[in-house]
Every structure is written in structure tokens, then in C-alpha cells.
GUNU-632286 format. One line per field, with one value per atom (N, C-alpha, C): residue number from 1; residue in one letter; x, y, z; atom name. Coordinates in Angstrom, 1 decimal, m for minus. Example, Ala and Ser with C-alpha at 12.3 -4.5 7.8 and 13.67 -1.06 7.14 Angstrom:
k: (1 1 1 2 2 2)
r: (A A A S S S)
X: (13.2 12.3 13.2 12.8 13.7 12.9)
Y: (m5.7 m4.5 m3.3 m2.2 m1.1 0.0)
Z: (7.8 7.8 7.8 7.1 7.1 7.9)
a: (N CA C N CA C)
END
This chain:
k: (1 1 1 2 2 2 3 3 3 4 4 4 5 5 5 6 6 6 7 7 7 8 8 8 9 9 9 10 10 10 11 11 11 12 12 12 13 13 13 14 14 14 15 15 15 16 16 16 17 17 17 18 18 18 19 19 19 20 20 20 21 21 21 22 22 22 23 23 23 24 24 24 25 25 25 26 26 26 27 27 27 28 28 28 29 29 29 30 30 30 31 31 31 32 32 32 33 33 33 34 34 34 35 35 35 36 36 36 37 37 37 38 38 38 39 39 39 40 40 40 41 41 41 42 42 42 43 43 43 44 44 44 45 45 45 46 46 46 47 47 47 48 48 48 49 49 49 50 50 50 51 51 51 52 52 52 53 53 53 54 54 54 55 55 55 56 56 56 57 57 57 58 58 58 59 59 59 60 60 60 61 61 61 62 62 62 63 63 63 64 64 64 65 65 65 66 66 66 67 67 67 68 68 68 69 69 69 70 70 70 71 71 71 72 72 72 73 73 73 74 74 74 75 75 75 76 76 76 77 77 77 78 78 78 79 79 79 80 80 80 81 81 81)
r: (M M M Y Y Y E E E K K K G G G T T T E E E Y Y Y Q Q Q I I I S S S A A A N N N I I I N N N G G G N N N F F F N N N S S S A A A E E E K K K F F F T T T I I I V V V R R R K K K S S S G G G D D D I I I V V V Q Q Q F F F T T T L L L E E E N N N G G G K K K G G G R R R G G G A A A M M M P P P I I I E E E H H H I I I Q Q Q H H H L L L L L L K K K K K K N N N E E E I I I S S S I I I I I I P P P S S S K K K R R R S S S L L L L L L N N N E E E T T T D D D E E E E E E Q Q Q Q Q Q I I I G G G)
X: (38.5 37.4 37.5 38.7 39.0 39.7 39.4 40.1 39.4 40.1 39.5 38.3 37.2 36.0 35.0 35.4 34.4 33.4 32.1 31.0 30.4 29.9 29.2 27.9 26.9 25.5 25.5 25.0 25.0 23.6 23.4 22.1 21.5 20.2 19.4 19.7 20.1 20.4 21.6 22.6 23.8 24.0 23.1 23.4 23.5 22.9 23.0 24.5 25.3 26.7 27.5 26.8 27.5 26.7 26.3 25.6 24.4 23.7 22.5 22.7 23.9 24.2 23.8 23.4 23.1 24.2 25.3 26.4 27.7 28.8 30.1 31.0 32.0 32.9 34.3 35.1 36.5 37.3 38.1 38.9 40.4 40.8 42.2 42.4 43.4 43.7 45.2 45.5 46.9 47.1 47.9 48.2 46.9 46.5 45.3 44.1 44.2 43.2 42.7 41.3 40.7 40.1 40.2 39.5 38.3 37.2 36.0 35.3 34.4 33.5 32.1 31.3 29.9 29.1 28.0 27.3 26.8 26.5 25.9 26.7 28.0 28.8 28.5 28.0 27.6 28.8 30.0 31.2 32.2 33.2 34.3 34.8 35.6 36.1 37.1 37.5 38.5 38.2 38.5 38.4 39.3 39.7 40.5 39.8 40.5 39.9 39.2 39.8 39.2 37.8 37.5 36.2 35.2 35.7 34.8 34.5 35.5 35.2 34.1 34.2 33.2 31.8 31.8 30.5 29.9 30.7 30.3 29.7 30.4 30.0 28.6 28.4 27.2 26.1 26.4 25.4 25.0 25.9 25.6 25.9 26.9 27.2 27.2 27.1 27.2 27.9 28.7 29.3 28.3 28.4 27.6 28.4 28.0 28.8 29.0 30.2 30.5 30.0 29.8 29.4 30.5 31.7 32.8 32.8 32.5 32.5 31.3 30.2 29.0 29.3 30.0 30.3 31.3 32.3 33.2 32.5 31.6 30.8 30.0 29.4 28.7 29.6 30.8 31.7 32.2 32.4 32.9 31.8 30.5 29.4 29.3 29.5 29.4 30.5 31.7 32.8 32.6 31.9 31.7 30.7 29.6 28.5 28.9)
Y: (137.2 137.8 139.3 139.7 141.2 141.8 141.2 141.6 142.9 143.6 144.8 144.3 145.1 144.8 143.9 143.4 142.6 143.5 143.1 143.9 143.3 144.1 143.7 144.4 143.6 144.2 144.6 145.8 146.3 146.1 145.5 145.3 146.6 146.6 147.8 148.2 147.3 147.6 148.6 148.5 149.4 150.3 150.3 151.2 152.7 153.0 154.4 154.8 153.8 154.0 154.2 153.9 154.0 154.9 156.1 157.1 156.6 155.6 155.0 154.2 153.9 153.1 151.6 150.9 149.5 148.6 149.2 148.3 149.1 148.4 149.0 148.0 148.6 147.9 148.1 147.1 147.2 147.8 148.8 149.4 149.1 148.8 148.6 147.9 147.0 146.3 146.7 147.2 147.5 147.0 145.9 145.3 144.8 145.2 144.7 145.7 146.7 147.7 147.6 147.7 147.8 149.2 149.7 150.9 150.5 151.3 151.0 152.2 152.1 153.1 152.7 153.6 153.3 153.5 152.8 152.9 154.3 154.6 155.8 157.1 157.0 158.1 158.6 157.8 158.2 158.4 158.1 158.3 157.2 157.2 156.2 156.1 155.1 154.9 153.8 153.4 152.4 151.7 150.4 149.7 148.5 148.1 146.9 145.7 144.7 143.5 142.8 142.9 142.3 142.8 144.1 144.6 144.1 143.9 143.3 141.9 141.2 139.8 139.8 140.7 140.9 141.2 142.1 142.4 141.2 140.4 139.2 138.2 138.0 137.0 137.4 138.7 139.2 139.3 139.0 139.1 140.5 141.5 142.9 143.3 142.5 142.6 141.2 141.2 139.9 140.1 139.1 139.2 139.1 139.9 139.8 139.0 137.8 137.0 137.7 137.6 138.3 137.4 137.9 137.2 136.1 136.5 135.6 134.4 134.6 133.4 132.5 133.1 132.3 131.5 132.1 131.4 130.2 130.5 129.5 128.3 128.6 127.5 126.7 127.3 126.6 125.7 126.2 125.4 124.2 124.4 123.3 122.2 122.7 121.7 120.9 121.5 120.8 119.8 120.1 119.2 118.0 118.2 117.1 116.1 116.7 115.8 115.2)
Z: (78.8 79.4 79.6 79.7 79.9 78.7 77.5 76.3 75.7 74.9 74.2 73.4 73.5 72.8 73.6 74.7 75.5 76.1 75.9 76.3 77.6 78.5 79.7 79.8 80.2 80.5 82.0 82.3 83.6 84.2 85.3 85.9 86.3 86.3 86.7 88.1 89.0 90.4 90.5 89.6 89.7 88.6 87.6 86.4 86.7 87.9 88.3 88.6 89.0 89.2 87.9 86.8 85.5 84.6 85.1 84.3 83.6 84.3 83.8 82.4 82.2 81.0 81.2 80.2 80.3 79.9 79.2 78.8 78.9 79.1 78.9 78.1 77.5 76.6 77.0 77.2 77.5 76.3 76.6 75.5 75.7 77.0 77.2 78.6 78.6 79.9 80.1 81.3 81.6 83.0 83.1 84.4 85.0 86.2 86.8 86.7 85.8 85.6 84.1 84.0 82.7 82.5 81.3 81.0 80.1 80.2 79.5 79.1 78.1 77.7 77.9 78.3 78.5 77.2 77.0 75.8 75.5 74.3 73.8 74.3 74.4 74.8 76.2 77.1 78.4 79.4 78.9 79.7 79.5 80.3 80.3 81.8 82.0 83.3 83.3 84.6 84.8 86.1 86.2 87.5 87.5 88.7 88.8 88.4 87.8 87.4 88.6 89.8 91.0 91.2 90.9 91.1 90.0 88.8 87.8 88.2 88.7 89.2 90.3 91.2 92.3 91.7 90.7 90.1 89.4 88.7 88.0 89.0 90.1 91.1 91.7 91.9 92.5 91.4 90.2 89.0 88.8 89.1 88.9 87.4 86.9 85.4 84.8 83.5 82.8 81.5 81.0 79.8 78.6 77.7 76.5 75.5 75.1 74.2 72.8 72.4 71.1 69.9 68.8 67.6 67.3 67.5 67.2 68.1 69.4 70.3 69.9 69.6 69.2 67.9 67.0 65.8 66.1 67.0 67.3 68.0 68.9 69.6 68.6 67.6 66.6 65.8 65.4 64.7 65.5 66.8 67.6 67.7 67.9 68.0 66.7 65.6 64.3 64.2 64.6 64.5 65.4 66.6 67.5 67.0 66.4 65.9 64.6)
a: (N CA C N CA C N CA C N CA C N CA C N CA C N CA C N CA C N CA C N CA C N CA C N CA C N CA C N CA C N CA C N CA C N CA C N CA C N CA C N CA C N CA C N CA C N CA C N CA C N CA C N CA C N CA C N CA C N CA C N CA C N CA C N CA C N CA C N CA C N CA C N CA C N CA C N CA C N CA C N CA C N CA C N CA C N CA C N CA C N CA C N CA C N CA C N CA C N CA C N CA C N CA C N CA C N CA C N CA C N CA C N CA C N CA C N CA C N CA C N CA C N CA C N CA C N CA C N CA C N CA C N CA C N CA C N CA C N CA C N CA C N CA C N CA C N CA C N CA C N CA C N CA C N CA C N CA C N CA C N CA C N CA C)
END
């Protein structure tokens, strides 16, 4: 969930806290801290994983499924059926 390349959608309620970016992407995880870049070169930052979990619970951010995870889900469904 906090791997390099994971993208998050930022809700309109809080995107002002992220330079009005609509998305951010994890670039590194070090211990309990993740570093991220904001879309369209709007900046970068870092936050504790605990804060990301808080934002997820409040639906302030949401994970954008990667193409790889979507392909894996499709493969699993085909194997089941």
C-alpha cells in the first residue's frame, strides 16, 4: 500500500494543503515515513504512514489502483471461473 509508485487521489476538501494537486505518488518509504511527489511538478513532501492511514479513514485520499493490480485481479478471476 505504501510502495514506490503507489498513487493517491486527493479529495477537493484538502487539496489546498497539497498545492492544489489532485494526486500524489509515493517515491520512497523509510521506516514510518513516506516521501511523495505531487502531480504536474507541484511539489514534493513527506508524511508519517500514520497520517496517510488517517487520511484514508476520513476518505480525504484514496488509492488509485495500478494497472498491474487490475491485471492481477483479472487473472485471478479467470482462474477461479
